[in-house]
Structure formats: C-alpha cells, structure tokens
Residue frames as a rotation matrix with the C-alpha (Angstrom) as fourth column:
UNK 1
-0.814 -0.431 -0.390 19.96
0.233 0.373 -0.898 -33.31
0.532 -0.822 -0.203 -12.27
UNK 2
0.203 0.965 -0.168 16.98
0.518 0.039 0.854 -33.71
0.831 -0.260 -0.492 -9.93
UNK 3
0.280 0.001 0.960 16.41
-0.557 -0.815 0.163 -31.44
0.782 -0.580 -0.227 -6.95
UNK 4
0.962 0.122 0.244 16.55
-0.271 0.518 0.811 -34.29
-0.028 -0.847 0.531 -4.44
UNK 5
0.603 -0.797 0.022 19.89
0.767 0.573 -0.289 -35.47
0.217 0.191 0.957 -5.81
UNK 6
0.031 -0.596 0.802 21.30
0.194 -0.784 -0.590 -31.93
0.980 0.174 0.092 -5.67
UNK 7
0.558 0.227 0.798 20.15
-0.667 -0.451 0.594 -31.35
0.494 -0.864 -0.100 -2.08
UNK 8
0.975 -0.223 0.015 21.70
0.181 0.827 0.532 -34.66
-0.131 -0.516 0.846 -1.08
UNK 9
0.308 -0.913 0.269 24.98
0.814 0.106 -0.571 -33.70
0.493 0.394 0.775 -2.76
UNK 10
0.145 -0.209 0.967 24.96
-0.255 -0.952 -0.167 -30.24
0.956 -0.222 -0.191 -1.15
UNK 11
0.842 0.232 0.487 24.34
-0.519 0.104 0.848 -31.79
0.146 -0.967 0.208 2.26
UNK 12
0.815 -0.579 -0.039 27.14
0.580 0.811 0.081 -34.26
-0.015 -0.088 0.996 1.67
UNK 13
0.089 -0.803 0.589 29.55
0.532 -0.461 -0.710 -31.46
0.842 0.376 0.386 0.69
UNK 14
0.375 0.114 0.920 28.60
-0.530 -0.788 0.314 -29.43
0.761 -0.605 -0.235 3.73
UNK 15
0.763 0.054 0.644 29.11
-0.625 0.316 0.714 -32.26
-0.165 -0.947 0.275 6.20
UNK 16
-0.050 -0.810 -0.584 31.62
-0.837 0.353 -0.418 -34.42
0.545 0.468 -0.696 4.34
UNK 17
-0.173 0.094 0.980 30.12
-0.762 0.619 -0.194 -37.47
-0.625 -0.780 -0.035 6.01
UNK 18
-0.997 -0.073 -0.022 29.66
-0.072 0.815 0.575 -41.00
-0.025 0.575 -0.818 4.78
UNK 19
-0.368 0.921 -0.127 26.18
-0.882 -0.302 0.362 -41.89
0.295 0.245 0.924 3.59
UNK 20
-0.541 0.150 -0.828 25.91
-0.029 0.980 0.196 -45.36
0.841 0.130 -0.526 5.04
UNK 21
0.178 0.663 0.727 24.51
-0.784 -0.351 0.512 -44.50
0.595 -0.661 0.457 8.49
UNK 22
0.171 -0.147 -0.974 26.20
0.211 0.971 -0.109 -47.60
0.962 -0.187 0.198 10.00
UNK 23
-0.823 -0.564 -0.074 27.08
0.208 -0.178 -0.962 -45.66
0.529 -0.807 0.264 13.15
UNK 24
-0.391 0.767 -0.509 23.41
0.895 0.188 -0.404 -45.38
-0.214 -0.614 -0.760 14.11
UNK 25
-0.638 0.154 -0.754 23.03
-0.102 -0.988 -0.116 -41.92
-0.763 0.003 0.646 12.67
UNK 26
0.507 0.857 -0.097 20.45
-0.137 -0.031 -0.990 -41.01
-0.851 0.515 0.102 10.06
UNK 27
-0.034 -0.444 0.895 21.21
0.886 0.401 0.233 -42.04
-0.463 0.801 0.380 6.50
UNK 28
-0.852 -0.388 -0.352 22.16
0.200 -0.862 0.467 -39.23
-0.484 0.327 0.811 4.18
UNK 29
-0.695 0.657 0.291 18.96
0.343 -0.053 0.938 -39.69
0.632 0.752 -0.188 2.19
UNK 30
0.228 0.768 -0.598 16.95
0.939 -0.012 0.342 -39.17
0.256 -0.640 -0.725 5.41
UNK 31
-0.233 -0.408 -0.883 19.04
0.637 -0.750 0.179 -36.13
-0.735 -0.520 0.434 6.29
UNK 32
-0.976 -0.164 0.146 18.62
0.215 -0.583 0.783 -34.69
-0.044 0.795 0.604 2.81
UNK 33
-0.197 0.972 0.129 14.82
0.676 0.039 0.736 -35.03
0.710 0.233 -0.665 3.11
UNK 34
0.367 0.278 -0.888 14.91
0.897 -0.359 0.258 -33.23
-0.247 -0.891 -0.381 6.47
UNK 35
-0.572 -0.682 -0.456 17.28
0.478 -0.728 0.491 -30.63
-0.667 0.063 0.742 5.05
UNK 36
-0.831 0.322 0.453 15.03
0.365 -0.300 0.882 -30.03
0.419 0.898 0.132 2.01
UNK 37
0.196 0.952 -0.233 11.96
0.833 -0.036 0.552 -29.73
0.517 -0.303 -0.800 4.26
UNK 38
0.092 -0.266 -0.959 13.82
0.788 -0.570 0.234 -27.26
-0.609 -0.777 0.157 6.47
UNK 39
-0.860 -0.498 -0.113 14.92
0.309 -0.683 0.662 -25.12
-0.407 0.535 0.741 3.51
UNK 40
-0.542 0.731 0.414 11.40
0.561 -0.052 0.826 -25.19
0.626 0.680 -0.382 2.04
UNK 41
0.419 0.829 -0.370 9.92
0.803 -0.148 0.578 -23.81
0.425 -0.539 -0.727 5.26
UNK 42
-0.479 -0.596 -0.644 12.41
0.812 -0.579 -0.068 -21.09
-0.332 -0.556 0.762 6.20
UNK 43
0.578 0.682 -0.448 10.95
0.452 -0.725 -0.520 -17.59
-0.679 0.098 -0.727 6.07
UNK 44
0.286 -0.441 -0.851 11.99
-0.663 -0.732 0.156 -15.81
-0.692 0.520 -0.501 2.90
UNK 45
0.931 0.106 -0.349 13.24
-0.355 0.482 -0.801 -17.13
0.083 0.870 0.486 -0.38
UNK 46
0.110 -0.912 0.395 16.17
-0.345 0.337 0.876 -19.47
-0.932 -0.233 -0.277 -0.87
UNK 47
0.930 0.152 -0.334 17.73
-0.352 0.114 -0.929 -19.98
-0.103 0.982 0.160 -4.28
UNK 48
0.023 -0.930 0.366 20.61
0.053 0.367 0.929 -22.03
-0.998 -0.002 0.058 -5.67
UNK 49
0.961 0.264 -0.083 21.84
-0.068 -0.066 -0.996 -21.24
-0.268 0.962 -0.046 -9.17
UNK 50
0.462 -0.817 0.343 24.87
0.871 0.491 -0.005 -22.02
-0.165 0.301 0.939 -11.30
UNK 51
0.481 -0.417 -0.771 27.65
-0.045 -0.890 0.453 -19.42
-0.876 -0.183 -0.447 -11.34
UNK 52
-0.564 -0.596 0.572 28.19
0.594 0.189 0.782 -19.65
-0.574 0.781 0.247 -15.08
UNK 53
-0.985 0.125 -0.117 26.87
-0.171 -0.736 0.655 -17.83
-0.004 0.665 0.746 -18.12
UNK 54
-0.493 0.849 -0.191 23.53
0.309 0.375 0.874 -19.69
0.814 0.372 -0.447 -18.03
UNK 55
-0.813 0.133 0.567 22.86
-0.561 -0.441 -0.701 -18.87
0.156 -0.888 0.433 -14.35
UNK 56
-0.289 0.697 -0.656 20.62
-0.106 0.658 0.746 -21.95
0.951 0.285 -0.117 -14.40
UNK 57
0.029 0.410 0.912 18.32
-0.980 -0.168 0.107 -22.27
0.197 -0.896 0.397 -11.40
UNK 58
-0.692 -0.342 -0.636 19.08
-0.215 0.938 -0.270 -25.47
0.689 -0.050 -0.723 -9.55
UNK 59
-0.401 0.562 -0.724 16.75
0.869 0.483 -0.107 -25.05
0.289 -0.672 -0.682 -6.59
UNK 60
-0.628 0.304 0.717 14.15
-0.369 -0.927 0.069 -22.60
0.685 -0.221 0.694 -5.25
UNK 61
-0.926 0.322 -0.198 12.24
0.343 0.497 -0.797 -23.04
-0.159 -0.806 -0.570 -2.02
UNK 62
-0.171 0.969 0.178 8.47
0.973 0.138 0.185 -22.67
0.154 0.204 -0.967 -1.68
UNK 63
0.221 0.240 -0.945 8.71
0.556 -0.827 -0.080 -19.17
-0.801 -0.508 -0.316 -0.20
UNK 64
-0.669 -0.521 -0.530 10.50
-0.143 -0.610 0.780 -17.87
-0.729 0.598 0.334 -3.31
UNK 65
-0.828 0.442 0.345 8.00
0.530 0.416 0.739 -19.61
0.183 0.795 -0.578 -5.57
UNK 66
0.141 0.919 -0.369 5.19
0.975 -0.194 -0.108 -17.88
-0.171 -0.345 -0.923 -3.61
UNK 67
-0.202 -0.276 -0.940 6.89
0.214 -0.949 0.232 -14.45
-0.956 -0.155 0.250 -3.88
UNK 68
-0.946 -0.206 -0.251 6.63
-0.201 -0.236 0.951 -14.85
-0.255 0.950 0.181 -7.65
UNK 69
-0.120 0.991 -0.061 2.98
-0.851 -0.134 -0.508 -15.93
-0.511 -0.009 0.859 -7.38
UNK 70
-0.369 -0.071 -0.927 3.73
-0.707 0.669 0.229 -19.34
0.604 0.739 -0.297 -8.89
UNK 71
0.636 0.725 0.263 2.01
-0.745 0.488 0.455 -22.53
0.202 -0.486 0.851 -7.79
UNK 72
0.866 -0.373 0.333 4.95
0.205 0.873 0.443 -24.91
-0.456 -0.315 0.832 -8.09
UNK 73
-0.011 -0.991 -0.135 8.58
0.027 -0.135 0.991 -25.28
-1.000 0.007 0.028 -9.14
UNK 74
-0.324 -0.093 0.942 7.74
0.871 0.360 0.335 -26.13
-0.370 0.928 -0.035 -12.74
UNK 75
0.675 0.642 0.363 5.67
0.725 -0.669 -0.165 -22.96
0.137 0.375 -0.917 -13.15
UNK 76
0.742 -0.476 -0.472 8.44
-0.041 -0.735 0.677 -20.91
-0.669 -0.483 -0.565 -11.49
UNK 77
-0.268 -0.906 0.328 11.13
0.313 0.240 0.919 -22.35
-0.911 0.349 0.219 -13.78
UNK 78
-0.049 0.335 0.941 9.01
0.999 0.036 0.040 -21.72
-0.021 0.942 -0.336 -16.86
UNK 79
0.877 0.479 -0.039 8.22
0.480 -0.877 0.025 -18.14
-0.023 -0.041 -0.999 -15.80
UNK 80
0.623 -0.703 -0.343 11.87
-0.280 -0.610 0.741 -17.27
-0.730 -0.366 -0.577 -15.04
UNK 81
0.728 -0.371 -0.576 13.28
-0.561 0.161 -0.812 -19.12
0.394 0.915 -0.091 -18.05
UNK 82
0.892 -0.338 -0.302 15.08
0.439 0.808 0.393 -21.37
0.111 -0.483 0.868 -15.53
UNK 83
-0.103 -0.959 0.262 17.69
0.758 -0.247 -0.604 -18.65
0.644 0.137 0.753 -14.97
UNK 84
-0.205 -0.082 -0.975 18.61
0.825 -0.551 -0.127 -16.03
-0.527 -0.830 0.181 -12.38
UNK 85
-0.980 -0.197 0.024 18.45
0.172 -0.781 0.601 -13.58
-0.099 0.593 0.799 -15.30
UNK 86
-0.432 0.895 0.112 14.70
0.263 0.006 0.965 -14.22
0.863 0.447 -0.238 -15.45
UNK 87
0.018 0.385 -0.923 14.28
0.996 0.071 0.049 -13.40
0.085 -0.920 -0.382 -11.77
UNK 88
-0.490 -0.342 -0.802 15.63
0.525 -0.850 0.042 -9.84
-0.696 -0.401 0.596 -11.83
UNK 89
0.635 0.698 -0.330 13.61
0.230 -0.579 -0.782 -7.02
-0.737 0.421 -0.528 -13.40
UNK 90
0.486 -0.462 0.741 15.05
0.872 0.196 -0.450 -6.48
0.063 0.865 0.498 -16.92
UNK 91
0.719 -0.186 0.670 15.80
0.009 -0.961 -0.276 -2.81
0.695 0.205 -0.689 -16.17
UNK 92
0.734 -0.411 0.540 17.85
-0.659 -0.244 0.711 -3.80
-0.160 -0.879 -0.450 -13.08
UNK 93
0.962 -0.235 0.140 19.66
0.241 0.970 -0.025 -6.87
-0.130 0.058 0.990 -14.45
UNK 94
0.472 -0.837 0.277 22.83
0.347 -0.113 -0.931 -5.27
0.810 0.536 0.237 -15.83
UNK 95
0.094 -0.398 0.913 23.50
-0.677 -0.697 -0.234 -3.23
0.730 -0.596 -0.335 -12.71
UNK 96
0.747 0.255 0.614 22.69
-0.643 0.511 0.571 -6.16
-0.168 -0.821 0.545 -10.40
UNK 97
0.907 -0.420 0.025 25.00
0.410 0.870 -0.272 -8.59
0.093 0.257 0.962 -12.18
UNK 98
0.222 -0.852 0.474 27.83
0.104 -0.463 -0.881 -6.01
0.969 0.245 -0.014 -12.29
UNK 99
0.255 -0.062 0.965 27.39
-0.867 -0.456 0.200 -5.35
0.427 -0.888 -0.170 -8.56
UNK 100
0.940 0.100 0.326 27.44
-0.242 0.868 0.433 -9.07
-0.240 -0.486 0.841 -7.74
UNK 101
0.671 -0.740 0.045 30.61
0.532 0.438 -0.724 -9.62
0.516 0.510 0.688 -9.79
UNK 102
0.094 -0.649 0.755 32.33
-0.279 -0.745 -0.605 -6.63
0.956 -0.154 -0.251 -8.18
UNK 103
0.461 0.152 0.874 31.38
-0.877 -0.072 0.475 -7.68
0.135 -0.986 0.100 -4.63
UNK 104
0.988 -0.101 0.118 32.44
0.083 0.986 0.147 -11.30
-0.132 -0.135 0.982 -5.18
UNK 105
0.478 -0.857 0.195 35.80
0.464 0.057 -0.884 -10.22
0.746 0.513 0.425 -6.64
UNK 106
-0.240 -0.568 0.787 36.44
-0.315 -0.722 -0.617 -7.90
0.918 -0.396 -0.005 -3.68
UNK 107
0.506 0.469 0.724 35.16
-0.845 0.098 0.526 -10.12
0.175 -0.878 0.445 -0.86
UNK 108
-0.623 -0.775 0.108 37.34
-0.774 0.591 -0.227 -12.67
0.112 -0.225 -0.968 0.90
UNK 109
-0.578 0.485 0.656 34.18
-0.175 0.711 -0.681 -14.64
-0.797 -0.508 -0.326 1.75
UNK 110
-0.980 0.186 0.074 32.73
0.099 0.129 0.987 -14.27
0.174 0.974 -0.145 -1.78
UNK 111
-0.281 0.900 -0.332 29.52
0.827 0.051 -0.560 -12.72
-0.487 -0.432 -0.759 -0.41
UNK 112
-0.887 0.066 0.458 27.27
0.230 -0.796 0.560 -10.20
0.401 0.601 0.691 -2.14
UNK 113
-0.329 0.822 -0.465 24.26
0.677 -0.138 -0.723 -8.10
-0.659 -0.552 -0.511 -1.19
UNK 114
-0.981 0.062 0.185 22.02
0.106 -0.625 0.774 -6.41
0.164 0.778 0.606 -3.76
UNK 115
-0.304 0.939 -0.160 18.55
0.157 -0.117 -0.981 -4.92
-0.940 -0.323 -0.111 -3.96
UNK 116
-0.986 0.023 -0.168 16.45
-0.169 -0.177 0.969 -5.13
-0.008 0.984 0.179 -7.09
UNK 117
-0.140 0.990 -0.028 12.94
-0.867 -0.136 -0.480 -5.40
-0.479 -0.043 0.877 -8.44
UNK 118
-0.931 0.041 0.362 11.11
0.199 0.889 0.412 -8.47
-0.305 0.456 -0.836 -9.68
UNK 119
-0.398 0.874 -0.280 7.85
-0.909 -0.335 0.247 -8.84
0.122 0.353 0.928 -11.56
UNK 120
-0.590 0.221 0.776 5.57
-0.249 0.865 -0.436 -11.63
-0.768 -0.451 -0.455 -10.35
UNK 121
-0.819 0.250 0.517 3.30
0.550 0.600 0.581 -13.71
-0.165 0.760 -0.629 -12.60
UNK 122
0.231 0.970 -0.079 0.43
0.929 -0.244 -0.277 -11.25
-0.287 -0.009 -0.958 -12.01
UNK 123
0.216 -0.222 0.951 2.51
0.643 -0.700 -0.310 -8.26
0.735 0.678 -0.008 -13.15
UNK 124
0.992 0.128 0.005 3.09
0.074 -0.604 0.794 -6.87
0.105 -0.787 -0.608 -9.64
UNK 125
0.188 -0.967 0.173 6.50
-0.062 -0.187 -0.980 -5.33
0.980 0.173 -0.095 -8.96
UNK 126
0.949 0.006 -0.316 8.26
0.307 0.223 0.925 -6.34
0.076 -0.975 0.210 -5.73
UNK 127
0.389 -0.874 0.291 11.47
-0.753 -0.484 -0.446 -5.03
0.531 -0.046 -0.846 -4.15
UNK 128
0.894 -0.138 -0.427 13.89
0.251 0.942 0.222 -7.77
0.372 -0.305 0.877 -3.13
UNK 129
0.382 -0.852 0.357 16.88
-0.911 -0.283 0.300 -7.80
-0.155 -0.440 -0.885 -0.78
UNK 130
0.902 -0.159 -0.402 19.30
-0.057 0.878 -0.475 -10.49
0.429 0.451 0.783 -1.99
UNK 131
0.341 -0.816 0.467 22.18
-0.880 -0.103 0.463 -11.89
-0.329 -0.569 -0.754 0.07
UNK 132
0.954 0.043 -0.296 24.28
-0.201 0.824 -0.530 -14.42
0.221 0.565 0.795 -1.80
UNK 133
0.244 -0.913 0.328 27.46
-0.629 0.108 0.770 -16.41
-0.738 -0.394 -0.547 -1.56
UNK 134
0.484 -0.217 -0.848 29.55
-0.755 0.387 -0.530 -18.06
0.443 0.896 0.024 -4.24
UNK 135
0.447 -0.339 0.828 30.63
-0.444 0.719 0.534 -21.62
-0.776 -0.607 0.171 -3.48
UNK 136
0.099 -0.509 -0.855 33.34
-0.948 0.213 -0.236 -23.26
0.302 0.834 -0.461 -5.55
UNK 137
0.250 0.112 0.962 32.91
-0.581 0.812 0.056 -27.02
-0.775 -0.572 0.268 -5.48
UNK 138
-0.776 -0.548 -0.313 34.52
-0.597 0.478 0.645 -29.82
-0.203 0.687 -0.698 -7.44
UNK 139
-0.752 0.540 0.378 31.40
0.449 0.840 -0.306 -31.93
-0.483 -0.061 -0.874 -6.92
UNK 140
0.219 0.969 -0.112 28.73
0.645 -0.230 -0.729 -29.33
-0.732 0.087 -0.675 -7.76
UNK 141
-0.148 -0.294 0.944 30.65
0.841 -0.539 -0.036 -26.83
0.520 0.789 0.327 -9.84
UNK 142
-0.976 -0.205 -0.074 30.48
0.214 -0.848 -0.485 -23.14
0.037 -0.489 0.872 -8.96
UNK 143
-0.076 0.996 0.041 27.10
0.787 0.035 0.616 -22.18
0.613 0.079 -0.786 -7.51
UNK 144
-0.745 0.048 0.665 25.50
-0.375 -0.855 -0.359 -19.25
0.551 -0.516 0.655 -5.78
UNK 145
-0.253 0.790 -0.558 23.21
0.891 0.415 0.184 -19.81
0.377 -0.451 -0.809 -2.86
UNK 146
-0.804 0.062 0.591 21.03
-0.019 -0.997 0.078 -16.84
0.594 0.052 0.803 -2.09
UNK 147
-0.427 0.723 -0.544 18.60
0.832 0.078 -0.549 -15.69
-0.354 -0.687 -0.635 0.57
UNK 148
-0.769 0.251 0.589 15.92
0.236 -0.744 0.625 -13.34
0.594 0.620 0.512 -0.81
UNK 149
-0.523 0.613 -0.593 13.49
0.677 -0.123 -0.725 -11.21
-0.518 -0.781 -0.351 1.17
UNK 150
-0.095 0.597 0.797 10.50
0.768 -0.465 0.440 -9.35
0.633 0.654 -0.414 -0.24
UNK 151
-0.612 -0.215 -0.761 10.88
0.699 -0.596 -0.394 -5.84
-0.369 -0.773 0.516 1.21
UNK 152
-0.520 0.471 0.713 8.10
0.515 -0.493 0.701 -4.22
0.681 0.732 0.014 -0.85
UNK 153
0.554 0.819 -0.148 5.83
0.594 -0.265 0.759 -3.45
0.583 -0.509 -0.634 2.12
UNK 154
0.274 -0.548 -0.791 8.75
0.831 -0.279 0.481 -2.21
-0.484 -0.789 0.379 4.23
UNK 155
-0.747 -0.588 0.310 9.95
0.658 -0.588 0.470 0.06
-0.094 0.555 0.826 1.41
UNK 156
-0.212 0.762 0.611 6.44
0.453 -0.478 0.753 1.46
0.866 0.436 -0.244 0.86
UNK 157
0.649 0.437 -0.622 5.94
0.734 -0.148 0.662 2.00
0.197 -0.887 -0.417 4.61
UNK 158
-0.147 -0.800 -0.582 9.22
0.793 -0.447 0.413 3.91
-0.591 -0.401 0.700 4.88
UNK 159
-0.779 -0.082 0.622 8.36
0.536 -0.602 0.591 5.98
0.326 0.794 0.513 1.81
UNK 160
0.217 0.949 0.229 4.94
0.521 -0.311 0.795 6.82
0.826 -0.053 -0.561 3.27
UNK 161
0.511 -0.099 -0.854 6.51
0.825 -0.223 0.520 7.78
-0.242 -0.970 -0.033 6.60
UNK 162
-0.615 -0.782 -0.095 8.91
0.696 -0.596 0.401 10.13
-0.370 0.181 0.911 4.80
UNK 163
-0.579 0.471 0.666 6.05
0.396 -0.552 0.734 11.71
0.713 0.688 0.133 2.83
UNK 164
0.504 0.794 -0.341 3.96
0.677 -0.118 0.726 12.01
0.536 -0.597 -0.597 6.00
UNK 165
0.141 -0.547 -0.825 6.83
0.863 -0.340 0.373 13.82
-0.484 -0.765 0.424 7.69
UNK 166
-0.708 -0.503 0.495 7.45
0.698 -0.604 0.385 16.31
0.105 0.618 0.779 4.86
UNK 167
0.072 0.761 0.645 4.06
0.422 -0.609 0.672 18.11
0.904 0.224 -0.365 5.15
UNK 168
0.744 0.146 -0.652 4.71
0.668 -0.180 0.722 18.55
-0.012 -0.973 -0.231 8.89
UNK 169
-0.338 -0.910 -0.241 7.99
0.826 -0.409 0.388 20.20
-0.451 -0.068 0.890 8.02
UNK 170
-0.555 0.203 0.807 6.07
0.565 -0.620 0.545 22.41
0.611 0.758 0.229 5.61
UNK 171
0.592 0.806 -0.022 3.61
0.513 -0.356 0.781 23.37
0.622 -0.473 -0.624 8.37
UNK 172
0.396 -0.539 -0.743 6.50
0.788 -0.216 0.577 24.20
-0.471 -0.814 0.339 10.68
UNK 173
-0.667 -0.662 0.342 8.03
0.737 -0.522 0.429 26.29
-0.106 0.539 0.836 7.91
UNK 174
-0.114 0.725 0.679 4.71
0.497 -0.550 0.671 28.05
0.860 0.414 -0.298 7.37
UNK 175
0.727 0.355 -0.588 4.50
0.674 -0.203 0.710 28.73
0.132 -0.913 -0.387 11.11
UNK 176
-0.116 -0.866 -0.486 7.94
0.793 -0.376 0.480 30.27
-0.599 -0.329 0.730 11.12
UNK 177
-0.698 -0.073 0.713 7.03
0.610 -0.582 0.537 32.36
0.376 0.810 0.451 8.08
UNK 178
0.354 0.910 0.217 3.85
0.536 -0.387 0.750 33.51
0.767 -0.149 -0.625 9.83
UNK 179
0.533 -0.230 -0.814 5.85
0.780 -0.240 0.578 34.48
-0.329 -0.943 0.052 12.94
UNK 180
-0.621 -0.782 0.050 8.21
0.720 -0.544 0.431 36.57
-0.310 0.304 0.901 10.79
UNK 181
-0.394 0.572 0.719 5.16
0.499 -0.524 0.690 38.24
0.772 0.631 -0.079 9.23
UNK 182
0.664 0.619 -0.420 3.75
0.667 -0.235 0.707 38.96
0.338 -0.750 -0.569 12.72
UNK 183
0.059 -0.737 -0.673 7.08
0.812 -0.357 0.462 40.49
-0.581 -0.574 0.577 13.78
UNK 184
-0.771 -0.381 0.510 7.22
0.628 -0.585 0.513 42.65
0.104 0.716 0.690 10.67
UNK 185
-0.126 0.841 0.527 3.65
0.393 -0.445 0.804 43.88
0.911 0.308 -0.274 11.15
UNK 186
0.821 0.421 -0.386 3.97
0.487 -0.162 0.858 44.44
0.299 -0.893 -0.338 14.91
UNK 187
0.324 -0.760 0.563 6.41
-0.135 -0.626 -0.768 47.28
0.936 0.173 -0.306 15.64
UNK 188
0.113 -0.285 0.952 6.48
-0.961 -0.274 0.033 46.67
0.251 -0.919 -0.304 19.40
UNK 189
0.834 0.184 -0.520 7.02
-0.168 0.983 0.078 42.87
0.525 0.022 0.851 19.02
UNK 190
0.031 -0.815 0.579 9.31
-0.999 -0.002 0.051 41.33
-0.040 -0.580 -0.814 21.63
UNK 191
-0.390 -0.234 -0.891 10.70
-0.407 0.911 -0.061 37.75
0.826 0.339 -0.451 21.30
UNK 192
-0.885 0.089 -0.457 8.73
0.385 0.691 -0.612 35.35
0.261 -0.718 -0.646 23.51
UNK 193
-0.781 0.623 0.040 5.74
-0.576 -0.695 -0.431 37.68
-0.240 -0.360 0.902 23.69
UNK 194
-0.075 0.783 -0.618 3.53
-0.787 0.334 0.519 35.23
0.613 0.525 0.591 21.79
UNK 195
-0.405 -0.132 -0.905 4.53
0.235 0.941 -0.243 32.37
0.884 -0.311 -0.350 24.08
UNK 196
-0.981 0.017 -0.193 3.53
0.184 -0.245 -0.952 34.44
-0.063 -0.969 0.237 27.16
UNK 197
-0.627 0.777 -0.065 0.15
-0.774 -0.610 0.169 35.41
0.092 0.156 0.983 25.72
C-alpha cells in the first residue's frame, strides 16, 4: 500500500466525507496532499505503524527521518527493517513494548507515553519521548499513530545542570564543616560572631 493511498484513507476515516468534491469543497485527493504536506512539516516526528506482530511502518514524516539521519523514506525503512521494533534501541525494546501494551490496556483512550533510546544511522544515541494512540479501524486495520520528540539535548542539559549544582552543595557542605572546625578551635566562639566581623 502506497503512502499517498494510506494518507488519503486516513483522512477519509477522520472526516468520513465523500471524495467527490461536488459541493465546491476540495477533492479528497487535494486534501490528502495538503494533509500529507502538513504532517511532513510539523515539528517533531510523526509515525504510523501497524498494531500487529510485524509492527510494520506505514508512514514516517520527514522530521522523523531526519532524527535518524536518513536522507529519505526508503533509507529509513531499510535502516529500521520497516518495523517499529527497528526504531527502538534493542536494549529498551522489551520494556517499551510491555509499557505500551500495559498503558493501552488500561487507558480508555488507548493512549501511551514512553521514553526510549534510538541509534541513528551514524551510531549516535538519541533519547526520544513517544506519545502514541491505538486506532481500531475496519478500513485500515489496527494502527498506532505516534508523535516522537528528540529530547537528547534537553536531557543532557538537565543532567549538566544537576551536576553543576552538586559541587555547589559540596562547597556549602565544606563551608559548614569549616565553621564547625572554627567553633571547635575557638573556645570563646559565639554564634553570629563571624557574620558581624
């Protein structure tokens, strides 16, 4: 099934409209082109994959393809083995799939949210926030549509801020230790005496 055909069918399922455009509205094929262009340009990754054992990738937008360092959809599909399983870091896959299943089973809206690592084509590891929803459709079959955000820089920034804060705590601790040492060595020490000096 081609990507254009799938996008058109998704759009049709979403709107449940006729495709003839006789009422002066845009034809469904025109809408699907606009819809595909919109999805390709949204910030962050967008993925559609089958909710079956294969987890076959049906669609990925350009942002997701870029996150993986691929040049086009064909390269992306080849690199990932055309499956969601090829997207997630192998060490994270079991836990991620178990978490998705659990969340979907316990969510009235069939929504999940997971964080995992990926490895791009250049061997770089990225951290991804993944927000997905399971859609059950007679026309399309069961599919997940997923928004993915590369949070690598944010995660590293937060980690660096935490590490930058820890030495300051250590300095404060050293200061307090030094004050105790001053008190012990100074028999006539009175609290607040150092602040007045």
